[in-house]
Gaussian input, Z-matrix of N, CA and C with variables (Angstrom, degrees):
# hf/3-21g

backbone

0 1
 N
 C     1     B1
 C     2     B2     1     A1
 N     3     B3     2     A2     1     D1
 C     4     B4     3     A3     2     D2
 C     5     B5     4     A4     3     D3
 N     6     B6     5     A5     4     D4
 C     7     B7     6     A6     5     D5
 C     8     B8     7     A7     6     D6
 N     9     B9     8     A8     7     D7
 C    10    B10     9     A9     8     D8
 C    11    B11    10    A10     9     D9
 N    12    B12    11    A11    10    D10
 C    13    B13    12    A12    11    D11
 C    14    B14    13    A13    12    D12
 N    15    B15    14    A14    13    D13
 C    16    B16    15    A15    14    D14
 C    17    B17    16    A16    15    D15
 N    18    B18    17    A17    16    D16
 C    19    B19    18    A18    17    D17
 C    20    B20    19    A19    18    D18
 N    21    B21    20    A20    19    D19
 C    22    B22    21    A21    20    D20
 C    23    B23    22    A22    21    D21
 N    24    B24    23    A23    22    D22
 C    25    B25    24    A24    23    D23
 C    26    B26    25    A25    24    D24
 N    27    B27    26    A26    25    D25
 C    28    B28    27    A27    26    D26
 C    29    B29    28    A28    27    D27
 N    30    B30    29    A29    28    D28
 C    31    B31    30    A30    29    D29
 C    32    B32    31    A31    30    D30
 N    33    B33    32    A32    31    D31
 C    34    B34    33    A33    32    D32
 C    35    B35    34    A34    33    D33
 N    36    B36    35    A35    34    D34
 C    37    B37    36    A36    35    D35
 C    38    B38    37    A37    36    D36
 N    39    B39    38    A38    37    D37
 C    40    B40    39    A39    38    D38
 C    41    B41    40    A40    39    D39
 N    42    B42    41    A41    40    D40
 C    43    B43    42    A42    41    D41
 C    44    B44    43    A43    42    D42
 N    45    B45    44    A44    43    D43
 C    46    B46    45    A45    44    D44
 C    47    B47    46    A46    45    D45
 N    48    B48    47    A47    46    D46
 C    49    B49    48    A48    47    D47
 C    50    B50    49    A49    48    D48
 N    51    B51    50    A50    49    D49
 C    52    B52    51    A51    50    D50
 C    53    B53    52    A52    51    D51
 N    54    B54    53    A53    52    D52
 C    55    B55    54    A54    53    D53
 C    56    B56    55    A55    54    D54
 N    57    B57    56    A56    55    D55
 C    58    B58    57    A57    56    D56
 C    59    B59    58    A58    57    D57
 N    60    B60    59    A59    58    D58
 C    61    B61    60    A60    59    D59
 C    62    B62    61    A61    60    D60
 N    63    B63    62    A62    61    D61
 C    64    B64    63    A63    62    D62
 C    65    B65    64    A64    63    D63
 N    66    B66    65    A65    64    D64
 C    67    B67    66    A66    65    D65
 C    68    B68    67    A67    66    D66
 N    69    B69    68    A68    67    D67
 C    70    B70    69    A69    68    D68
 C    71    B71    70    A70    69    D69
 N    72    B72    71    A71    70    D70
 C    73    B73    72    A72    71    D71
 C    74    B74    73    A73    72    D72
 N    75    B75    74    A74    73    D73
 C    76    B76    75    A75    74    D74
 C    77    B77    76    A76    75    D75
 N    78    B78    77    A77    76    D76
 C    79    B79    78    A78    77    D77
 C    80    B80    79    A79    78    D78
 N    81    B81    80    A80    79    D79
 C    82    B82    81    A81    80    D80
 C    83    B83    82    A82    81    D81
 N    84    B84    83    A83    82    D82
 C    85    B85    84    A84    83    D83
 C    86    B86    85    A85    84    D84
 N    87    B87    86    A86    85    D85
 C    88    B88    87    A87    86    D86
 C    89    B89    88    A88    87    D87
 N    90    B90    89    A89    88    D88
 C    91    B91    90    A90    89    D89
 C    92    B92    91    A91    90    D90
 N    93    B93    92    A92    91    D91
 C    94    B94    93    A93    92    D92
 C    95    B95    94    A94    93    D93
 N    96    B96    95    A95    94    D94
 C    97    B97    96    A96    95    D95
 C    98    B98    97    A97    96    D96
 N    99    B99    98    A98    97    D97
 C   100   B100    99    A99    98    D98
 C   101   B101   100   A100    99    D99
 N   102   B102   101   A101   100   D100
 C   103   B103   102   A102   101   D101
 C   104   B104   103   A103   102   D102
 N   105   B105   104   A104   103   D103
 C   106   B106   105   A105   104   D104
 C   107   B107   106   A106   105   D105
 N   108   B108   107   A107   106   D106
 C   109   B109   108   A108   107   D107
 C   110   B110   109   A109   108   D108
 N   111   B111   110   A110   109   D109
 C   112   B112   111   A111   110   D110
 C   113   B113   112   A112   111   D111
 N   114   B114   113   A113   112   D112
 C   115   B115   114   A114   113   D113
 C   116   B116   115   A115   114   D114
 N   117   B117   116   A116   115   D115
 C   118   B118   117   A117   116   D116
 C   119   B119   118   A118   117   D117
 N   120   B120   119   A119   118   D118
 C   121   B121   120   A120   119   D119
 C   122   B122   121   A121   120   D120
 N   123   B123   122   A122   121   D121
 C   124   B124   123   A123   122   D122
 C   125   B125   124   A124   123   D123
 N   126   B126   125   A125   124   D124
 C   127   B127   126   A126   125   D125
 C   128   B128   127   A127   126   D126
 N   129   B129   128   A128   127   D127
 C   130   B130   129   A129   128   D128
 C   131   B131   130   A130   129   D129
 N   132   B132   131   A131   130   D130
 C   133   B133   132   A132   131   D131
 C   134   B134   133   A133   132   D132
 N   135   B135   134   A134   133   D133
 C   136   B136   135   A135   134   D134
 C   137   B137   136   A136   135   D135
 N   138   B138   137   A137   136   D136
 C   139   B139   138   A138   137   D137
 C   140   B140   139   A139   138   D138
 N   141   B141   140   A140   139   D139
 C   142   B142   141   A141   140   D140
 C   143   B143   142   A142   141   D141
 N   144   B144   143   A143   142   D142
 C   145   B145   144   A144   143   D143
 C   146   B146   145   A145   144   D144
 N   147   B147   146   A146   145   D145
 C   148   B148   147   A147   146   D146
 C   149   B149   148   A148   147   D147
 N   150   B150   149   A149   148   D148
 C   151   B151   150   A150   149   D149
 C   152   B152   151   A151   150   D150
 N   153   B153   152   A152   151   D151
 C   154   B154   153   A153   152   D152
 C   155   B155   154   A154   153   D153
 N   156   B156   155   A155   154   D154
 C   157   B157   156   A156   155   D155
 C   158   B158   157   A157   156   D156
 N   159   B159   158   A158   157   D157
 C   160   B160   159   A159   158   D158
 C   161   B161   160   A160   159   D159
 N   162   B162   161   A161   160   D160
 C   163   B163   162   A162   161   D161
 C   164   B164   163   A163   162   D162
 N   165   B165   164   A164   163   D163
 C   166   B166   165   A165   164   D164
 C   167   B167   166   A166   165   D165
 N   168   B168   167   A167   166   D166
 C   169   B169   168   A168   167   D167
 C   170   B170   169   A169   168   D168
 N   171   B171   170   A170   169   D169
 C   172   B172   171   A171   170   D170
 C   173   B173   172   A172   171   D171
 N   174   B174   173   A173   172   D172
 C   175   B175   174   A174   173   D173
 C   176   B176   175   A175   174   D174
 N   177   B177   176   A176   175   D175
 C   178   B178   177   A177   176   D176
 C   179   B179   178   A178   177   D177
 N   180   B180   179   A179   178   D178
 C   181   B181   180   A180   179   D179
 C   182   B182   181   A181   180   D180
 N   183   B183   182   A182   181   D181
 C   184   B184   183   A183   182   D182
 C   185   B185   184   A184   183   D183
 N   186   B186   185   A185   184   D184
 C   187   B187   186   A186   185   D185
 C   188   B188   187   A187   186   D186
 N   189   B189   188   A188   187   D187
 C   190   B190   189   A189   188   D188
 C   191   B191   190   A190   189   D189
 N   192   B192   191   A191   190   D190
 C   193   B193   192   A192   191   D191
 C   194   B194   193   A193   192   D192
 N   195   B195   194   A194   193   D193
 C   196   B196   195   A195   194   D194
 C   197   B197   196   A196   195   D195
 N   198   B198   197   A197   196   D196
 C   199   B199   198   A198   197   D197
 C   200   B200   199   A199   198   D198
 N   201   B201   200   A200   199   D199
 C   202   B202   201   A201   200   D200
 C   203   B203   202   A202   201   D201
 N   204   B204   203   A203   202   D202
 C   205   B205   204   A204   203   D203
 C   206   B206   205   A205   204   D204
 N   207   B207   206   A206   205   D205
 C   208   B208   207   A207   206   D206
 C   209   B209   208   A208   207   D207
 N   210   B210   209   A209   208   D208
 C   211   B211   210   A210   209   D209
 C   212   B212   211   A211   210   D210
 N   213   B213   212   A212   211   D211
 C   214   B214   213   A213   212   D212
 C   215   B215   214   A214   213   D213
 N   216   B216   215   A215   214   D214
 C   217   B217   216   A216   215   D215
 C   218   B218   217   A217   216   D216
 N   219   B219   218   A218   217   D217
 C   220   B220   219   A219   218   D218
 C   221   B221   220   A220   219   D219
 N   222   B222   221   A221   220   D220
 C   223   B223   222   A222   221   D221
 C   224   B224   223   A223   222   D222
 N   225   B225   224   A224   223   D223
 C   226   B226   225   A225   224   D224
 C   227   B227   226   A226   225   D225
 N   228   B228   227   A227   226   D226
 C   229   B229   228   A228   227   D227
 C   230   B230   229   A229   228   D228
 N   231   B231   230   A230   229   D229
 C   232   B232   231   A231   230   D230
 C   233   B233   232   A232   231   D231
 N   234   B234   233   A233   232   D232
 C   235   B235   234   A234   233   D233
 C   236   B236   235   A235   234   D234
 N   237   B237   236   A236   235   D235
 C   238   B238   237   A237   236   D236
 C   239   B239   238   A238   237   D237
 N   240   B240   239   A239   238   D238
 C   241   B241   240   A240   239   D239
 C   242   B242   241   A241   240   D240
 N   243   B243   242   A242   241   D241
 C   244   B244   243   A243   242   D242
 C   245   B245   244   A244   243   D243
 N   246   B246   245   A245   244   D244
 C   247   B247   246   A246   245   D245
 C   248   B248   247   A247   246   D246
 N   249   B249   248   A248   247   D247
 C   250   B250   249   A249   248   D248
 C   251   B251   250   A250   249   D249
 N   252   B252   251   A251   250   D250
 C   253   B253   252   A252   251   D251
 C   254   B254   253   A253   252   D252
 N   255   B255   254   A254   253   D253
 C   256   B256   255   A255   254   D254
 C   257   B257   256   A256   255   D255
 N   258   B258   257   A257   256   D256
 C   259   B259   258   A258   257   D257
 C   260   B260   259   A259   258   D258
 N   261   B261   260   A260   259   D259
 C   262   B262   261   A261   260   D260
 C   263   B263   262   A262   261   D261
 N   264   B264   263   A263   262   D262
 C   265   B265   264   A264   263   D263
 C   266   B266   265   A265   264   D264

   B1=1.4365
   B2=1.5166
   B3=1.3229
   B4=1.4493
   B5=1.5202
   B6=1.3211
   B7=1.4637
   B8=1.5147
   B9=1.3287
   B10=1.4553
   B11=1.5115
   B12=1.3113
   B13=1.4582
   B14=1.4969
   B15=1.3241
   B16=1.4488
   B17=1.5192
   B18=1.3372
   B19=1.4588
   B20=1.5194
   B21=1.3255
   B22=1.4697
   B23=1.5203
   B24=1.3004
   B25=1.4628
   B26=1.5179
   B27=1.3362
   B28=1.4513
   B29=1.5072
   B30=1.3139
   B31=1.4565
   B32=1.5317
   B33=1.3079
   B34=1.4671
   B35=1.5198
   B36=1.3331
   B37=1.4527
   B38=1.5217
   B39=1.3322
   B40=1.4707
   B41=1.5199
   B42=1.3148
   B43=1.4738
   B44=1.5218
   B45=1.3319
   B46=1.4736
   B47=1.5220
   B48=1.3187
   B49=1.4678
   B50=1.5286
   B51=1.3090
   B52=1.4626
   B53=1.5266
   B54=1.3274
   B55=1.4680
   B56=1.5313
   B57=1.3294
   B58=1.4574
   B59=1.5356
   B60=1.3123
   B61=1.4678
   B62=1.5324
   B63=1.3093
   B64=1.4570
   B65=1.5365
   B66=1.3287
   B67=1.4656
   B68=1.5333
   B69=1.3212
   B70=1.4631
   B71=1.5250
   B72=1.3371
   B73=1.4769
   B74=1.5261
   B75=1.3257
   B76=1.4601
   B77=1.5325
   B78=1.3121
   B79=1.4582
   B80=1.5215
   B81=1.3123
   B82=1.4657
   B83=1.5229
   B84=1.3200
   B85=1.4625
   B86=1.5252
   B87=1.3291
   B88=1.4640
   B89=1.5281
   B90=1.3251
   B91=1.4652
   B92=1.5206
   B93=1.3354
   B94=1.4552
   B95=1.5291
   B96=1.3211
   B97=1.4556
   B98=1.5338
   B99=1.3140
   B100=1.4685
   B101=1.5247
   B102=1.3152
   B103=1.4738
   B104=1.5267
   B105=1.3205
   B106=1.4612
   B107=1.5280
   B108=1.3267
   B109=1.4723
   B110=1.5167
   B111=1.3329
   B112=1.4630
   B113=1.5198
   B114=1.3163
   B115=1.4541
   B116=1.5294
   B117=1.3267
   B118=1.4455
   B119=1.5199
   B120=1.3061
   B121=1.4641
   B122=1.5274
   B123=1.3095
   B124=1.4513
   B125=1.5288
   B126=1.3306
   B127=1.4574
   B128=1.5209
   B129=1.3183
   B130=1.4476
   B131=1.5152
   B132=1.3171
   B133=1.4531
   B134=1.5187
   B135=1.2846
   B136=1.4630
   B137=1.5102
   B138=1.3173
   B139=1.4461
   B140=1.5125
   B141=1.3291
   B142=1.4485
   B143=1.5240
   B144=1.3163
   B145=1.4539
   B146=1.5176
   B147=1.3341
   B148=1.4633
   B149=1.5196
   B150=1.3003
   B151=1.4649
   B152=1.5179
   B153=1.3250
   B154=1.4506
   B155=1.5201
   B156=1.3344
   B157=1.4618
   B158=1.5098
   B159=1.3232
   B160=1.4707
   B161=1.5230
   B162=1.3295
   B163=1.4518
   B164=1.5256
   B165=1.3310
   B166=1.4594
   B167=1.5301
   B168=1.3494
   B169=1.4520
   B170=1.5162
   B171=1.3094
   B172=1.4631
   B173=1.5185
   B174=1.3316
   B175=1.4463
   B176=1.5090
   B177=1.3144
   B178=1.4532
   B179=1.5280
   B180=1.3311
   B181=1.4585
   B182=1.5225
   B183=1.3345
   B184=1.4596
   B185=1.5184
   B186=1.3300
   B187=1.4505
   B188=1.5111
   B189=1.3200
   B190=1.4577
   B191=1.5396
   B192=1.3006
   B193=1.4685
   B194=1.5220
   B195=1.3265
   B196=1.4672
   B197=1.5286
   B198=1.3132
   B199=1.4696
   B200=1.5184
   B201=1.3194
   B202=1.4661
   B203=1.5263
   B204=1.3109
   B205=1.4711
   B206=1.5215
   B207=1.3303
   B208=1.4704
   B209=1.5229
   B210=1.3277
   B211=1.4675
   B212=1.5338
   B213=1.3286
   B214=1.4652
   B215=1.5231
   B216=1.3262
   B217=1.4672
   B218=1.5332
   B219=1.3246
   B220=1.4604
   B221=1.5253
   B222=1.3399
   B223=1.4665
   B224=1.5191
   B225=1.3147
   B226=1.4737
   B227=1.5387
   B228=1.3215
   B229=1.4658
   B230=1.5268
   B231=1.3194
   B232=1.4536
   B233=1.5276
   B234=1.3087
   B235=1.4596
   B236=1.5193
   B237=1.2999
   B238=1.4517
   B239=1.5046
   B240=1.3138
   B241=1.4602
   B242=1.5155
   B243=1.3093
   B244=1.4577
   B245=1.5116
   B246=1.2995
   B247=1.4582
   B248=1.5238
   B249=1.3037
   B250=1.4502
   B251=1.5148
   B252=1.3077
   B253=1.4457
   B254=1.5228
   B255=1.3010
   B256=1.4575
   B257=1.5221
   B258=1.3064
   B259=1.4706
   B260=1.5199
   B261=1.3318
   B262=1.4559
   B263=1.5223
   B264=1.3226
   B265=1.4758
   B266=1.4795
   A1=106.89
   A2=114.72
   A3=120.00
   A4=110.02
   A5=114.56
   A6=120.87
   A7=106.88
   A8=116.94
   A9=121.45
   A10=108.27
   A11=116.33
   A12=120.97
   A13=110.64
   A14=115.51
   A15=120.55
   A16=112.37
   A17=118.03
   A18=121.87
   A19=108.57
   A20=116.69
   A21=118.89
   A22=113.52
   A23=117.46
   A24=118.85
   A25=112.83
   A26=118.27
   A27=119.14
   A28=117.66
   A29=118.79
   A30=118.25
   A31=111.25
   A32=115.43
   A33=120.17
   A34=110.86
   A35=116.96
   A36=120.25
   A37=111.62
   A38=116.75
   A39=119.03
   A40=110.69
   A41=117.57
   A42=119.87
   A43=111.12
   A44=116.52
   A45=119.62
   A46=110.07
   A47=116.50
   A48=122.07
   A49=109.97
   A50=116.49
   A51=121.58
   A52=112.05
   A53=116.20
   A54=120.97
   A55=110.58
   A56=116.40
   A57=120.12
   A58=111.08
   A59=116.81
   A60=121.01
   A61=111.02
   A62=116.08
   A63=120.55
   A64=112.85
   A65=115.77
   A66=118.06
   A67=114.74
   A68=118.58
   A69=121.64
   A70=109.41
   A71=116.29
   A72=118.73
   A73=112.89
   A74=118.07
   A75=120.98
   A76=111.80
   A77=116.58
   A78=120.19
   A79=110.57
   A80=116.05
   A81=122.04
   A82=108.71
   A83=115.00
   A84=121.49
   A85=108.23
   A86=115.31
   A87=120.21
   A88=107.60
   A89=114.61
   A90=118.28
   A91=108.17
   A92=114.16
   A93=121.20
   A94=108.58
   A95=115.81
   A96=117.09
   A97=110.88
   A98=114.88
   A99=120.53
   A100=111.74
   A101=118.93
   A102=121.30
   A103=111.60
   A104=116.63
   A105=119.82
   A106=111.67
   A107=117.48
   A108=120.44
   A109=111.44
   A110=117.48
   A111=120.33
   A112=112.90
   A113=118.19
   A114=119.86
   A115=112.86
   A116=116.48
   A117=121.15
   A118=111.90
   A119=116.19
   A120=123.14
   A121=111.23
   A122=117.06
   A123=120.50
   A124=113.00
   A125=117.32
   A126=122.97
   A127=112.88
   A128=116.50
   A129=121.92
   A130=111.57
   A131=116.94
   A132=121.08
   A133=108.24
   A134=115.84
   A135=123.89
   A136=106.37
   A137=118.31
   A138=117.34
   A139=113.60
   A140=113.69
   A141=122.39
   A142=109.81
   A143=115.09
   A144=121.33
   A145=107.92
   A146=115.80
   A147=122.02
   A148=107.49
   A149=115.95
   A150=122.15
   A151=110.78
   A152=116.08
   A153=122.85
   A154=107.04
   A155=116.74
   A156=119.66
   A157=114.18
   A158=116.72
   A159=118.89
   A160=111.36
   A161=117.99
   A162=121.93
   A163=111.98
   A164=116.42
   A165=122.79
   A166=111.76
   A167=115.74
   A168=120.53
   A169=109.91
   A170=116.08
   A171=121.61
   A172=108.38
   A173=115.12
   A174=122.21
   A175=109.25
   A176=115.81
   A177=120.77
   A178=109.30
   A179=116.36
   A180=121.39
   A181=108.66
   A182=116.36
   A183=120.64
   A184=112.52
   A185=116.18
   A186=120.02
   A187=113.11
   A188=114.17
   A189=122.38
   A190=110.31
   A191=115.14
   A192=121.08
   A193=110.49
   A194=115.41
   A195=119.90
   A196=108.58
   A197=114.64
   A198=120.63
   A199=112.85
   A200=118.54
   A201=121.35
   A202=110.60
   A203=117.66
   A204=120.79
   A205=111.74
   A206=115.82
   A207=120.11
   A208=109.73
   A209=118.30
   A210=120.35
   A211=111.28
   A212=117.77
   A213=121.02
   A214=110.41
   A215=117.09
   A216=121.71
   A217=110.31
   A218=116.59
   A219=120.75
   A220=110.63
   A221=116.47
   A222=120.85
   A223=110.36
   A224=116.40
   A225=120.28
   A226=111.05
   A227=117.02
   A228=120.78
   A229=112.92
   A230=117.18
   A231=121.29
   A232=113.13
   A233=116.68
   A234=119.51
   A235=108.52
   A236=115.06
   A237=120.81
   A238=110.35
   A239=114.54
   A240=118.71
   A241=108.14
   A242=116.79
   A243=121.39
   A244=108.08
   A245=114.79
   A246=121.18
   A247=109.08
   A248=114.50
   A249=121.05
   A250=108.59
   A251=117.11
   A252=121.59
   A253=109.95
   A254=114.87
   A255=120.22
   A256=107.85
   A257=116.54
   A258=119.27
   A259=111.28
   A260=119.15
   A261=121.94
   A262=111.76
   A263=118.98
   A264=121.97
   A265=110.36
   D1=136.70
   D2=-179.62
   D3=-117.02
   D4=133.36
   D5=170.52
   D6=-92.98
   D7=119.09
   D8=174.08
   D9=-100.92
   D10=120.38
   D11=178.28
   D12=179.22
   D13=149.28
   D14=-178.63
   D15=-87.70
   D16=-28.72
   D17=-178.52
   D18=-103.33
   D19=88.61
   D20=-176.08
   D21=-84.07
   D22=-16.47
   D23=-176.54
   D24=-86.17
   D25=-32.14
   D26=-168.50
   D27=-107.18
   D28=12.10
   D29=-176.50
   D30=-110.47
   D31=142.83
   D32=177.17
   D33=-64.42
   D34=-38.01
   D35=-179.33
   D36=-60.49
   D37=-43.15
   D38=178.47
   D39=-66.38
   D40=-38.64
   D41=179.43
   D42=-61.49
   D43=-41.01
   D44=177.30
   D45=-66.43
   D46=-43.38
   D47=178.05
   D48=-56.73
   D49=-46.75
   D50=-179.95
   D51=-63.63
   D52=-41.79
   D53=178.74
   D54=-62.54
   D55=-43.66
   D56=178.47
   D57=-65.43
   D58=-37.68
   D59=179.78
   D60=-61.30
   D61=-34.31
   D62=-178.79
   D63=-80.80
   D64=-17.73
   D65=-174.67
   D66=-115.43
   D67=-9.38
   D68=-175.98
   D69=-123.29
   D70=108.54
   D71=-177.80
   D72=-98.23
   D73=12.00
   D74=179.03
   D75=-75.61
   D76=-26.20
   D77=-177.30
   D78=-133.94
   D79=163.88
   D80=177.24
   D81=-91.32
   D82=138.66
   D83=177.73
   D84=-115.89
   D85=145.85
   D86=177.48
   D87=-152.15
   D88=166.97
   D89=171.51
   D90=-137.44
   D91=150.96
   D92=-178.52
   D93=-151.27
   D94=159.36
   D95=177.95
   D96=-73.43
   D97=167.51
   D98=-173.93
   D99=-62.26
   D100=-30.12
   D101=179.40
   D102=-57.46
   D103=-34.99
   D104=179.46
   D105=-66.17
   D106=-30.02
   D107=-179.24
   D108=-66.56
   D109=-25.53
   D110=-177.48
   D111=-59.86
   D112=-32.14
   D113=-179.89
   D114=-68.76
   D115=-17.72
   D116=177.82
   D117=-102.88
   D118=6.35
   D119=-179.11
   D120=55.94
   D121=32.61
   D122=-178.36
   D123=-79.02
   D124=-20.26
   D125=178.68
   D126=49.62
   D127=51.33
   D128=-177.39
   D129=-101.70
   D130=145.74
   D131=164.52
   D132=-99.35
   D133=-32.86
   D134=172.77
   D135=-158.55
   D136=137.58
   D137=177.68
   D138=168.07
   D139=174.87
   D140=-179.31
   D141=-110.93
   D142=141.26
   D143=175.44
   D144=-132.69
   D145=130.05
   D146=178.24
   D147=-98.54
   D148=120.87
   D149=-179.68
   D150=-100.81
   D151=137.25
   D152=172.46
   D153=-118.69
   D154=85.83
   D155=-174.55
   D156=-61.27
   D157=-31.06
   D158=-179.96
   D159=-66.63
   D160=-24.64
   D161=178.75
   D162=-106.55
   D163=-3.87
   D164=-178.69
   D165=57.27
   D166=40.85
   D167=177.91
   D168=-131.77
   D169=164.34
   D170=176.66
   D171=-145.27
   D172=155.07
   D173=179.81
   D174=-131.45
   D175=127.10
   D176=178.01
   D177=-83.09
   D178=132.92
   D179=176.85
   D180=-78.06
   D181=128.91
   D182=-178.22
   D183=-126.74
   D184=17.37
   D185=-177.29
   D186=-90.43
   D187=-164.47
   D188=-178.35
   D189=-71.26
   D190=154.57
   D191=179.71
   D192=-88.74
   D193=61.49
   D194=174.72
   D195=-136.42
   D196=154.65
   D197=-173.35
   D198=-60.93
   D199=-42.17
   D200=-177.16
   D201=-63.39
   D202=-41.21
   D203=179.67
   D204=-66.22
   D205=-40.76
   D206=-179.80
   D207=-69.58
   D208=-39.58
   D209=176.28
   D210=-62.18
   D211=-39.00
   D212=177.52
   D213=-65.22
   D214=-38.70
   D215=176.57
   D216=-62.18
   D217=-47.14
   D218=179.35
   D219=-59.95
   D220=-45.59
   D221=-179.68
   D222=-58.04
   D223=-43.42
   D224=179.55
   D225=-66.28
   D226=-40.59
   D227=-179.22
   D228=-69.89
   D229=-25.12
   D230=179.72
   D231=-75.74
   D232=-15.84
   D233=178.99
   D234=-66.08
   D235=132.81
   D236=177.82
   D237=-75.88
   D238=149.85
   D239=172.88
   D240=-70.53
   D241=129.57
   D242=-178.33
   D243=-113.43
   D244=128.00
   D245=178.88
   D246=-108.63
   D247=138.72
   D248=177.66
   D249=-90.27
   D250=106.17
   D251=179.76
   D252=-93.63
   D253=137.02
   D254=176.05
   D255=-141.98
   D256=175.23
   D257=-178.76
   D258=-66.29
   D259=-23.65
   D260=179.59
   D261=-76.09
   D262=-23.43
   D263=-176.13
   D264=-82.91

């Protein structure tokens, strides 16, 4: 998960991102300035983006700026895509 934002010291969202980075080792956390978000067409001024490199996709977080909401978002994003295989497929 990447935090895109220029002001990393003074925002609640970054503080939550940093806290999760220190406590959750299931995923990689990073931060970058907003200019980096432009290459992903995320159009962010500040925000979180969850990357799934194995699927070459990303999802922008659009929920509330609280830890419980962000943890729920991460939990949902960590779910693998499940395909129903049958003899017809």
